[in-house]
C-alpha angles and dihedrals in degrees: 000000000000127000090250092052092050090046091052092047092051091050091050093049103038106023125240096274093053091044090055089058094060120102110270095238095054093082095044101055118109116240104236129173131203111213112195127184119181111023103167100115145057095259096058091048092049093046091050090050090053094050090051091046091051090052091050096046122113092255095053112023092091091043103047136062101187127194124184126212129178121207099177122218091322118110093194092053091049089050090052093048093049090050089052091047091056092047089050091058104265112176092188137011123203107200143185099203120213087210136026092223112019093080095046096105097045089046091050091051091048092051091050087061092051099260116147111226117197120178123198131207094343118058138237115208097204103114094228094060123091120225132204111191147129118247096274094187090053089051090054094044099047095047093047089048090052091051092050091050092047090054095046092245098298137076149085113291132193119207125202111187133194137242110334117237097024118118088234095059094039094052097042096047094045092051095048092047090050091056093047091048089059090061111063094192091059110087127189101218099173137022131183140169109248102179088217091283129129089212094051089046091055091051095048094045090051089055092051093047091056088078101025125033125212091273088064094056122074100180146354134226107194128169086202125002114062091117088053094046091051091048093049090053093051090046089053090055098258111150114251089238092060101052116139117253111258130194111201157095131354098244114155092235092055091048093049086052089054093061114101114278109263096030108148105239121171111238095012110150134168112323090355090078139095113276108152092253110186104245151148109204127195136155143179098256112249090220089074091093092049089051091047090055091048091053092047092053092045089054092049088051090055108272109151106182102068107131120234090238123033113191112203121210113272107242107220121178126181133176087270095055105033108122127184119234110222097196108003097235121156089243092053089050091049088058090057112270112144110175130056130216114260084239087065098036113034098181112076091200092060113115116243103198096095103128124106128157085212092061107045089151091073132049138126100341090045092054094043104042108358097259122138127231093239 
């Protein structure tokens, strides 16, 4: 729905005198929707918080009227919701697609009506859509290569994957398996669907351990769950200096565990404590949705040079590069810290890769509670 159409509808509904009393910015804000699919994990909640915080920031609060809808892991429902968004006057839709291809027709129809479609983290293959992602195949490849190197090229590996059908899970898993396949002495002895959830990872690991104890596993490749795997080993009485190497997600708890044993960390307790756990930690940055919103609004405001595909830097943290944030300010993160004290971030499953120079409007408070930096 164009500005002129909305203006005429308001005149007809309210009358000119009532219309003149409305705040001047009310008529100028862009109608933008956030379409979320799967939301059953910490990452999705964090990304949603950061989108909302971007919309509420000083730079965007007078430009954006944001509405959030959740389809769940159901492509048909997401298609129906996007159709309804277009009919309701959406100017842009920021979307986490449950499938890279299932939304193509509804996205193509939306584009034909002038709606900007920007997907984040997961991709949409319809050419008119814009995508903001990391290189998911690179994420799978680099973490698998790290694990192979850590194991000296041989050993029994367990894999815990993500949400089936998403471009994220497909690309990461295929790339990792390709790496393992090139090393005949690396054997994948267990595989489970983890749905990017620490809780699901615990359930699935428990099932795998029913037939194979920790001594029968040499390493783990987990899209989400390294924090949980380390915690389970500690709970089972395994010494902290004998934890299995794990290639996986950038949860704050997992990164705290990566810090050298004995490091003084405020709020550390039990398994949420430094223990020198052998790790490579990566994550799709949760700010990707906020950046997608920012690009959508810039396009609505006339920017013409936005690329169809924006590839964000892949945040990789190892035991050699993990660095504690003392306060969690944007400036401190800009200087390279990448893990937060448990006293700052109570949830160990919370994702720590929240810094981007491209999104100074959103940082720690945005990811935690949906509040912008300004």
